[in-house]
N, CA, C and O of each residue as an XYZ file, in Angstrom:
220
protein
N     -38.536    -10.848      4.576
C     -37.191    -11.138      4.035
C     -36.451     -9.844      3.688
O     -35.229     -9.761      3.814
N     -37.209     -8.841      3.250
C     -36.596     -7.553      2.898
C     -35.982     -6.900      4.126
O     -34.894     -6.328      4.062
N     -36.703     -6.994      5.264
C     -36.230     -6.368      6.496
C     -34.933     -7.044      6.955
O     -34.004     -6.384      7.420
N     -34.889     -8.379      6.814
C     -33.702     -9.120      7.237
C     -32.501     -8.732      6.368
O     -31.386     -8.596      6.870
N     -32.735     -8.555      5.069
C     -31.657     -8.189      4.151
C     -31.100     -6.807      4.504
O     -29.889     -6.592      4.470
N     -31.994     -5.875      4.842
C     -31.576     -4.519      5.194
C     -30.696     -4.536      6.440
O     -29.719     -3.793      6.535
N     -31.061     -5.405      7.406
C     -30.293     -5.465      8.646
C     -28.891     -6.026      8.382
O     -27.924     -5.600      9.014
N     -28.781     -6.975      7.455
C     -27.479     -7.598      7.187
C     -26.528     -6.636      6.473
O     -25.310     -6.788      6.572
N     -27.068     -5.649      5.754
C     -26.215     -4.709      5.020
C     -25.737     -3.561      5.908
O     -24.888     -2.775      5.486
N     -26.263     -3.448      7.126
C     -25.914     -2.330      8.010
C     -24.408     -2.236      8.291
O     -23.850     -1.146      8.167
N     -23.716     -3.346      8.669
C     -22.269     -3.227      8.938
C     -21.459     -2.828      7.708
O     -20.426     -2.169      7.828
N     -21.926     -3.227      6.529
C     -21.219     -2.888      5.292
C     -21.266     -1.377      5.068
O     -20.312     -0.781      4.567
N     -22.401     -0.763      5.451
C     -22.571      0.671      5.251
C     -21.714      1.484      6.219
O     -21.501      2.677      6.001
N     -21.224      0.854      7.279
C     -20.402      1.556      8.260
C     -19.111      2.051      7.643
O     -18.707      1.569      6.584
N     -18.445      3.020      8.294
C     -17.200      3.578      7.742
C     -16.101      2.526      7.628
O     -15.670      1.953      8.628
N     -15.656      2.282      6.405
C     -14.645      1.255      6.151
C     -13.283      1.699      6.687
O     -12.484      0.866      7.114
N     -13.017      3.003      6.665
C     -11.695      3.509      7.059
C     -11.398      3.289      8.543
O     -10.249      3.414      8.966
N     -12.432      2.958      9.346
C     -12.207      2.678     10.762
C     -11.773      1.229     10.985
O     -11.460      0.839     12.110
N     -11.754      0.428      9.906
C     -11.322     -0.965      9.998
C      -9.832     -1.001     10.315
O      -9.030     -0.540      9.503
N      -9.434     -1.538     11.479
C      -8.005     -1.543     11.870
C      -7.126     -2.348     10.915
O      -5.972     -1.993     10.673
N      -7.685     -3.444     10.370
C      -6.913     -4.261      9.429
C      -6.589     -3.466      8.167
O      -5.480     -3.538      7.639
N      -7.578     -2.707      7.694
C      -7.389     -1.911      6.483
C      -6.362     -0.804      6.738
O      -5.517     -0.511      5.891
N      -6.455     -0.193      7.932
C      -5.511      0.866      8.298
C      -4.090      0.314      8.335
O      -3.150      0.938      7.842
N      -3.953     -0.885      8.937
C      -2.643     -1.528      9.034
C      -2.102     -1.833      7.641
O      -0.911     -1.670      7.376
N      -2.994     -2.277      6.755
C      -2.588     -2.586      5.384
C      -2.105     -1.327      4.671
O      -1.092     -1.351      3.971
N      -2.838     -0.222      4.854
C      -2.450      1.046      4.232
C      -1.093      1.513      4.740
O      -0.270      2.005      3.968
N      -0.860      1.356      6.051
C       0.419      1.764      6.641
C       1.558      0.933      6.060
O       2.600      1.468      5.682
N       1.347     -0.397      5.992
C       2.395     -1.276      5.461
C       2.640     -0.999      3.985
O       3.771     -1.103      3.509
N       1.563     -0.640      3.249
C       1.716     -0.316      1.830
C       2.553      0.945      1.652
O       3.437      0.989      0.796
N       2.279      1.973      2.457
C       3.040      3.224      2.350
C       4.494      3.011      2.751
O       5.398      3.620      2.179
N       4.718      2.137      3.746
C       6.091      1.839      4.168
C       6.846      1.108      3.066
O       8.006      1.419      2.794
N       6.190      0.133      2.427
C       6.850     -0.617      1.360
C       7.097      0.283      0.154
O       8.070      0.101     -0.577
N       6.201      1.264     -0.050
C       6.386      2.228     -1.134
C       7.665      3.029     -0.910
O       8.433      3.267     -1.843
N       7.885      3.445      0.345
C       9.096      4.189      0.697
C      10.330      3.317      0.483
O      11.354      3.785     -0.015
N      10.221      2.038      0.867
C      11.331      1.104      0.670
C      11.653      0.959     -0.813
O      12.818      0.950     -1.208
N      10.603      0.847     -1.630
C      10.791      0.675     -3.072
C      11.487      1.892     -3.675
O      12.362      1.749     -4.528
N      11.100      3.092     -3.232
C      11.740      4.306     -3.758
C      13.214      4.352     -3.370
O      14.054      4.787     -4.158
N      13.528      3.902     -2.150
C      14.929      3.848     -1.708
C      15.726      2.886     -2.590
O      16.826      3.205     -3.042
N      15.148      1.693     -2.828
C      15.815      0.675     -3.651
C      16.020      1.203     -5.070
O      17.071      0.991     -5.675
N      15.002      1.894     -5.593
C      15.103      2.441     -6.948
C      16.234      3.456     -7.040
O      16.985      3.469     -8.015
N      16.354      4.306     -6.023
C      17.442      5.299     -5.996
C      18.800      4.607     -5.984
O      19.712      4.993     -6.716
N      18.925      3.576     -5.139
C      20.188      2.845     -5.037
C      20.523      2.165     -6.362
O      21.677      2.163     -6.792
N      19.505      1.587     -7.009
C      19.727      0.905     -8.281
C      20.183      1.879     -9.358
O      21.074      1.563    -10.147
N      19.575      3.065     -9.395
C      19.960      4.049    -10.405
C      21.392      4.527    -10.182
O      22.123      4.758    -11.144
N      21.798      4.678     -8.921
C      23.173      5.105     -8.634
C      24.164      4.007     -9.013
O      25.254      4.290     -9.511
N      23.777      2.749     -8.774
C      24.631      1.619     -9.160
C      24.779      1.582    -10.676
O      25.862      1.318    -11.199
N      23.675      1.851    -11.379
C      23.705      1.861    -12.844
C      24.657      2.943    -13.345
O      25.411      2.726    -14.293
N      24.618      4.115    -12.699
C      25.516      5.220    -13.067
C      26.974      4.804    -12.908
O      27.806      5.083    -13.771
N      27.274      4.135    -11.797
C      28.650      3.686    -11.537
C      29.092      2.698    -12.611
O      30.216      2.774    -13.108
N      28.201      1.766    -12.968
C      28.528      0.763    -13.988
C      28.798      1.418    -15.337
O      29.719      1.027    -16.055
N      27.986      2.420    -15.673
C      28.179      3.138    -16.941
C      29.534      3.840    -16.949
O      30.239      3.822    -17.958
N      29.898      4.456    -15.828
C      31.188      5.151    -15.729
C      32.348      4.164    -15.842
O      33.366      4.464    -16.467
N      32.193      2.996    -15.242
C      33.249      1.981    -15.289
C      33.447      1.463    -16.716
O      34.572      1.196    -17.138
N      32.334      1.324    -17.454
C      32.427      0.850    -18.838
C      33.178      1.860    -19.700
O      33.957      1.481    -20.575
N      32.943      3.141    -19.452
C      33.617      4.184    -20.216
C      35.079      4.256    -19.758
O      35.846      5.072    -20.269
């Protein structure tokens, strides 16, 4: 039973970073991060305009 357990853990020990799904997820995460920073910049500029209009 020990030998069978060792064989089943072999794929887990393999390099995770070669997983295409994980790579795709990382790429989409970095892209959404860039989108979020763009939105944040736009929101801050809109806030500045609103503050100026109030004054």
